Structure formats: structure tokens, C-alpha cells
BAMI-548317 format. One record per residue (C-alpha): y, z negated, x. Coordinates in pm, 1 decimal, decimal comma. Layout:
<<Y; Z; X>> ...
end
This chain:
<<8295,6; 8825,0; -1154,8>> <<8611,7; 8616,2; -1167,9>> <<8694,1; 8493,0; -815,6>> <<8727,5; 8094,0; -818,8>> <<8463,7; 8063,3; -1126,4>> <<8243,1; 7865,2; -1105,6>> <<7897,1; 8073,2; -1285,6>> <<7630,2; 7792,1; -1262,9>> <<7713,7; 7669,1; -1608,7>> <<7637,8; 7957,9; -1894,2>> <<7849,9; 7777,4; -2225,9>> <<7639,2; 7946,4; -2502,5>> <<7282,7; 7895,6; -2283,9>> <<7376,7; 7532,3; -2233,6>> <<7414,4; 7499,9; -2658,0>> <<7121,9; 7691,3; -2694,5>> <<6893,5; 7485,7; -2463,9>> <<6607,3; 7385,2; -2629,7>> <<6462,2; 6989,6; -2473,4>> <<6127,6; 6893,9; -2596,3>> <<6099,5; 6643,8; -2804,9>> <<6038,1; 6295,1; -2686,1>> <<5744,9; 6065,4; -2801,1>> <<5730,6; 5664,8; -2728,2>> <<5553,0; 5378,7; -2882,9>> <<5690,0; 5053,5; -2853,9>> <<5540,0; 4755,6; -2966,4>> <<5796,9; 4363,9; -3009,9>> <<5668,1; 4288,4; -2663,0>> <<5939,1; 4574,1; -2547,6>> <<6202,2; 4445,3; -2816,0>> <<6183,8; 4085,5; -2656,7>> <<6167,8; 4226,9; -2290,4>> <<6504,2; 4451,5; -2418,1>> <<6673,3; 4177,9; -2566,6>> <<6627,1; 3938,3; -2267,6>> <<6760,1; 4228,1; -2058,4>> <<7081,0; 4187,0; -2240,1>> <<7137,5; 3850,6; -2212,9>> <<6924,2; 3687,8; -2505,1>> <<6735,5; 3348,7; -2420,2>> <<6982,2; 3312,4; -2069,8>> <<7005,8; 2933,0; -2202,4>> <<6620,9; 2839,6; -2332,7>> <<6758,5; 2628,1; -2584,0>> <<7035,2; 2849,6; -2805,7>> <<6846,1; 2880,2; -3110,5>> <<7038,5; 3199,8; -3256,1>> <<6883,8; 3363,3; -2935,3>> <<6555,1; 3260,2; -3081,4>> <<6486,2; 3518,9; -3313,7>> <<6553,4; 3837,4; -3053,6>> <<6297,8; 3684,6; -2812,1>> <<6062,4; 3494,1; -2979,7>> <<5755,5; 3712,1; -3203,8>> <<5788,0; 3469,0; -3498,1>> <<6039,5; 3642,9; -3761,0>> <<6159,8; 3912,5; -3479,9>> <<6447,8; 4063,4; -3482,2>> <<6578,0; 4372,2; -3252,8>> <<6910,1; 4451,7; -3124,0>> <<6992,4; 4801,7; -3248,7>> <<7080,4; 4901,4; -2894,2>> <<6766,8; 4925,6; -2780,5>> <<6792,0; 5313,4; -2968,2>> <<6970,0; 5383,5; -2624,8>> <<6660,5; 5316,5; -2418,9>> <<6400,7; 5482,6; -2661,6>> <<6291,5; 5845,6; -2592,8>> <<6520,9; 5830,9; -2281,3>> <<6441,3; 6104,6; -2033,7>> <<6702,1; 6218,6; -1763,4>> <<6868,5; 6553,4; -1810,5>> <<6770,6; 6587,2; -1447,3>> <<6398,8; 6703,6; -1565,8>> <<6636,0; 7004,2; -1759,7>> <<6730,2; 7363,0; -1566,3>> <<7082,1; 7334,7; -1681,6>> <<7256,7; 7460,0; -1380,5>> <<7435,2; 7108,0; -1337,5>> <<7511,1; 6997,5; -956,1>> <<7312,8; 6699,4; -1041,0>> <<7473,5; 6510,7; -758,0>> <<7766,5; 6472,4; -901,4>> <<7736,0; 6383,3; -1284,9>> <<7818,9; 6044,4; -1394,3>> <<7780,2; 5912,6; -1691,5>> <<8130,4; 5911,2; -1855,8>> <<8077,5; 5768,8; -2195,1>> <<7838,1; 5661,4; -2484,9>> <<7803,3; 5623,3; -2846,2>> <<7586,2; 5496,4; -3083,8>> <<7539,8; 5554,6; -3494,3>> <<7290,1; 5310,6; -3672,7>> <<7149,3; 5492,9; -3935,9>> <<6842,6; 5189,4; -4024,3>> <<6698,5; 4923,2; -3896,6>> <<6457,9; 4946,3; -3592,2>> <<6145,6; 4848,4; -3632,5>> <<5999,5; 4568,4; -3428,3>> <<5709,9; 4807,3; -3356,5>> <<5681,5; 5168,0; -3359,7>> <<5615,6; 5555,6; -3263,8>> <<5971,0; 5704,9; -3236,3>> <<6073,8; 6140,5; -3169,9>> <<6375,9; 6148,6; -2977,0>> <<6535,5; 6534,0; -3058,2>> <<6799,4; 6597,6; -2782,1>> <<7096,0; 6861,2; -2810,4>> <<7388,5; 6966,0; -2604,7>> <<7667,7; 6879,6; -2847,6>> <<7978,1; 7062,8; -2708,5>> <<8040,3; 7109,2; -2315,1>> <<8451,4; 7050,7; -2203,2>> <<8570,6; 7254,7; -1941,9>> <<8797,9; 7076,1; -1788,6>> <<8925,7; 7328,3; -1501,4>> <<8824,2; 7425,8; -1148,3>> <<8846,8; 7126,8; -951,7>> <<8873,2; 6908,1; -1307,5>> <<8461,0; 6888,6; -1341,5>> <<8326,7; 6928,9; -1713,6>> <<8201,9; 6693,1; -1987,1>> <<7814,1; 6773,8; -2102,9>> <<7769,4; 6622,3; -2409,5>> <<7442,4; 6534,5; -2501,3>> <<7314,3; 6418,1; -2899,0>> <<6993,8; 6195,6; -2906,2>> <<6843,9; 6197,3; -3288,9>> <<6581,2; 5903,1; -3296,9>> <<6334,1; 5926,8; -3581,0>> <<6048,5; 5662,7; -3719,3>> <<5716,0; 5900,9; -3615,6>> <<5538,3; 5817,8; -3947,3>> <<5815,9; 5779,3; -4218,7>> <<6096,1; 6052,0; -4046,5>> <<6315,5; 5806,9; -4095,6>> <<6647,0; 5867,5; -3877,1>> <<6712,7; 5509,5; -3708,7>> <<7025,0; 5621,7; -3489,5>> <<7199,5; 5883,7; -3326,7>> <<7301,9; 5869,9; -2976,1>> <<7584,3; 6086,9; -2792,6>> <<7667,1; 6039,1; -2420,7>> <<7901,4; 6207,5; -2198,2>> <<7770,4; 6285,7; -1877,9>> <<8082,3; 6387,8; -1609,7>> <<7943,4; 6723,9; -1433,0>> <<8226,1; 6670,3; -1147,4>> <<8133,3; 6977,2; -947,6>> <<8096,4; 7202,4; -1244,4>> <<8478,0; 7249,2; -1365,5>> <<8633,4; 7615,7; -1428,6>> <<8310,3; 7748,6; -1554,0>> <<8464,8; 8029,2; -1788,2>> <<8356,3; 7809,8; -2083,1>> <<8646,3; 7762,9; -2392,5>> <<8912,4; 7560,1; -2408,3>> <<8828,5; 7295,7; -2602,1>> <<8927,8; 6912,9; -2569,1>> <<8724,8; 6560,4; -2535,2>> <<8700,4; 6369,9; -2841,9>> <<9021,1; 6073,7; -2820,6>> <<8891,8; 5725,4; -2662,4>> <<8933,4; 5432,8; -2879,3>> <<9306,9; 5280,7; -2866,7>> <<9298,1; 4930,7; -2763,3>> <<9576,7; 4689,1; -2919,8>> <<9876,0; 4634,3; -2685,0>> <<9870,3; 4285,5; -2712,9>> <<9622,3; 3979,2; -2585,8>> <<9265,0; 3961,5; -2745,1>> <<9201,7; 3782,1; -2946,7>> <<8925,8; 3618,7; -2757,6>> <<8773,2; 3668,9; -2373,9>> <<8386,6; 3584,3; -2328,0>> <<8321,8; 3495,5; -1925,6>> <<7936,8; 3619,9; -1869,7>> <<7764,9; 3488,5; -1572,3>> <<7525,9; 3854,1; -1465,6>> <<7209,5; 3717,0; -1267,3>> <<7171,1; 3869,9; -961,8>> <<6784,1; 4049,5; -1056,0>> <<6951,7; 4145,2; -1399,5>> <<6961,0; 4509,3; -1304,9>> <<6537,9; 4492,9; -1239,0>> <<6478,7; 4390,7; -1578,6>> <<6667,7; 4628,0; -1748,7>> <<6477,6; 4892,8; -1587,6>> <<6206,8; 4778,2; -1721,4>> <<6323,8; 4923,2; -2040,7>> <<6293,9; 5290,0; -1931,3>> <<6615,4; 5366,3; -1698,1>> <<6440,3; 5400,8; -1302,2>> <<6683,0; 5580,7; -1164,6>> <<6669,4; 5427,1; -816,6>> <<7045,1; 5361,5; -745,0>> <<6977,9; 4989,8; -974,5>> <<6690,9; 4870,4; -742,3>> <<6677,0; 5032,2; -385,9>> <<6965,3; 4965,5; -145,4>> <<6889,8; 5244,9; 80,4>> <<6953,3; 5457,3; -245,3>> <<7282,3; 5274,1; -341,8>> <<7431,6; 5306,2; 18,8>> <<7332,7; 5675,7; 76,1>> <<7554,4; 5756,9; -229,7>> <<7830,7; 5503,5; -93,4>> <<7756,5; 5127,3; -298,5>> <<7719,5; 4874,1; -46,5>> <<7416,2; 4755,0; -300,0>> <<7243,8; 4916,9; -620,4>> <<7513,5; 4921,4; -879,2>> <<7415,3; 4803,6; -1232,9>> <<7335,4; 5023,4; -1534,3>> <<7626,9; 5075,1; -1782,5>> <<7406,2; 5074,3; -2058,0>> <<7299,8; 4693,2; -1980,8>> <<7698,7; 4617,3; -2003,1>> <<7666,9; 4797,7; -2320,1>> <<7379,1; 4588,4; -2435,5>> <<7599,4; 4286,9; -2356,2>> <<7887,4; 4384,6; -2508,6>> <<7627,0; 4457,7; -2882,0>> <<7479,9; 4099,9; -2803,4>> <<7790,1; 3927,1; -2768,8>> <<7929,2; 4115,2; -3136,0>> <<7619,4; 4043,1; -3293,0>> <<7655,6; 3651,7; -3235,2>> <<8015,6; 3584,8; -3255,0>> <<8129,2; 3844,8; -3551,6>> <<7819,4; 3916,2; -3716,8>> <<7665,2; 3537,8; -3804,2>> <<7317,2; 3663,3; -3556,9>> <<7268,1; 3966,0; -3800,5>> <<7208,7; 4254,9; -3602,9>> <<7160,6; 4525,8; -3886,7>> <<7551,2; 4412,1; -3968,3>> <<7629,1; 4684,9; -3639,4>> <<7723,9; 5002,6; -3740,8>> <<7816,6; 5173,9; -3406,5>> <<7966,6; 5136,3; -3068,9>> <<8121,5; 5364,2; -2797,4>> <<8332,0; 5353,4; -2507,0>> <<8430,9; 5450,7; -2162,6>> <<8191,9; 5380,0; -1816,8>> <<8536,1; 5337,6; -1583,0>> <<8400,6; 5148,1; -1289,9>> <<8123,1; 5007,5; -1147,3>> <<7946,0; 4657,9; -1146,0>> <<7720,1; 4510,2; -935,5>> <<7385,2; 4248,1; -1040,1>> <<7545,3; 3872,4; -1019,1>> <<7889,2; 3969,5; -1119,1>> <<8066,7; 3733,3; -1346,1>> <<8219,4; 3957,4; -1634,8>> <<8503,0; 3958,7; -1866,9>> <<8462,4; 4079,8; -2202,2>> <<8787,2; 4103,7; -2401,3>> <<8775,3; 4165,0; -2798,1>> <<9021,2; 4241,6; -3017,2>> <<8942,2; 4205,6; -3378,9>> <<9065,8; 4423,0; -3681,6>> <<8862,6; 4295,6; -3987,1>> <<8498,3; 4485,9; -3918,4>> <<8634,3; 4703,6; -3607,2>> <<8636,4; 4530,7; -3249,3>> <<8773,9; 4656,2; -2985,4>> <<8626,7; 4608,5; -2632,6>> <<8683,8; 4560,6; -2234,0>> <<8511,3; 4469,9; -1988,7>> <<8609,9; 4372,0; -1625,4>> <<8474,3; 4210,6; -1287,1>> <<8628,1; 3890,2; -1202,8>> <<8731,3; 3906,6; -802,5>> <<8823,2; 4242,6; -799,6>> <<9054,9; 4529,5; -960,7>> <<8990,4; 4751,0; -1246,0>> <<8756,6; 4809,0; -1553,1>> <<8435,8; 4889,5; -1576,8>> <<8369,2; 4978,2; -2002,4>> <<8689,8; 5087,8; -2176,4>> <<8841,3; 5172,9; -2483,8>> <<8525,7; 5000,7; -2664,6>> <<8491,7; 4973,6; -3000,4>> <<8218,4; 4800,6; -3209,3>> <<8235,5; 4891,2; -3571,9>> <<8035,9; 4609,4; -3802,2>> <<7903,2; 4655,7; -4193,5>> <<8043,7; 4387,1; -4442,7>> 
end
């Protein structure tokens, strides 16, 4: 063994790892609960929100696909130091509208592993394909990047992480301030991510946070909601893809500034907390269908 090389990870074994197929049945109630958890219905008189939170002519926000069939990689024996893993990037591509009720299957694979070097960590790209079980229709492809801070220098091939979306060097076209409710993490977790870091103060404090932090994917859904309502006339089917990097933490109860840069059907975005420095979601890009 070469001195200093972390042999816990094996590149070829990771790419060949077979994940169990996940299956989930959801209903209109789940669609409405997800919509409520990413900001629809905060104003009960907002007519544009009603189709997402009321069963009559129900619509589904496509980012619900990131929650369907979700399974934590902590359940897999991948050789990763899970205590030092953070969700660093997310991309969602939509192929067909999500039904308002269905049984879906989720197929996961390791798409790539980037070895950043000894002491610099590794990036694990997990690609999840969501299909309607009854018809076989491919609904969405969700790709998450897990930054494995303790697993760099394992001897993987020299590869480069995909370049992030570059935001324009000009003032944004719009900045939206969003007040996140203090209980929003407790609501969002009911869509399937039950990590106690987002609910239990004792767990959060052991992880170095003063209190439970917010799911990055909750804010991801807030961005999608704003993009659909502001730039797609409330038509969720126009959402083609959404991608971003998670670069900082947010807390339930924060007020955030969501900045948009528009270039036709391409929306760049960035999310920052009010009242303290830093950026929480960066290099964001929403693509809309014309």
C-alpha cells in the first residue's frame, strides 16, 4: 500500500455497486404536503398557489421528484466516512410530468467519483432515475453530489468535477425576500428526509450547529416555486431542469434573499441569508421549456 493513500474507497467497486431498487407509492395528499413545505399556501388568498395545495385540478411541483424514492447512502456499505459527508450539489432533470398519485421506482447508480487528493476529499456523484411503475415512463433523473471530506487521496483516476453554472457579473434582474417559517424543517422532513440534524437540537449541537439546520432541498423547492410562479406563468410543466451548489447553512426562521438573473428561458440564481454573511445556494440554474 502506498503510504498516505486512503484505501477505504475503491473506484471500480463504487462504480459497480448495485443499489436496491426503491419503490414508493404516493397520493395527492403527499403532493399537497410537499407543496406546503416549499412555500405554497403561505398566503391563503393567493389564487396562483391554490392549484398546488387543493385537490381540485391539482398540479405537482416537479422538484418533489428529489424526495420520491429517497434513500440515504448511509444504508450502503460504500467505505465512506459518513460522519464527514455533506450534500454539495444537486441537479434535477424532468422528462415527464409527475402524476398526482402513483407508485414509482427509483434506480440509483454511482455515476462518477472525483478524487480531489489527500486531505482535499472526494466527490461522489449519485444518479437516481425515477419511473412510473405502471407505465414504465421515465419521470426524472436526480443527480446529487456528496462531498466526502475524509476520503480524498484514495488512488482514483485524475478527473475533474463538472464546471458550475457561472452567474452573470451584473446586478440581478430580481431579488425576492422570503421569510421561512420557524417550523419549516419539521414540515419539510415529512416528505421523506428524516435526518435528525434538521429536527433534534441535541443532534445539531453535536454536529457543531447552535440549532437544527434547514434541508438544502427545502430551499431548492422554494427556488423552483418562485421560478415557476414568476417566470413560467404558474405552469410547472415548463420546468425542465434545476441545478445548484450548496455552499452554506440556513436555519428555519431565516429570511433569505433569492436573486435571479434571466437570459431567455435560463434563470441563474443565488440564495443568501439576511443578517449574516455568506451564500447558501450558489451557481444555480433553472432551465424552462418555451
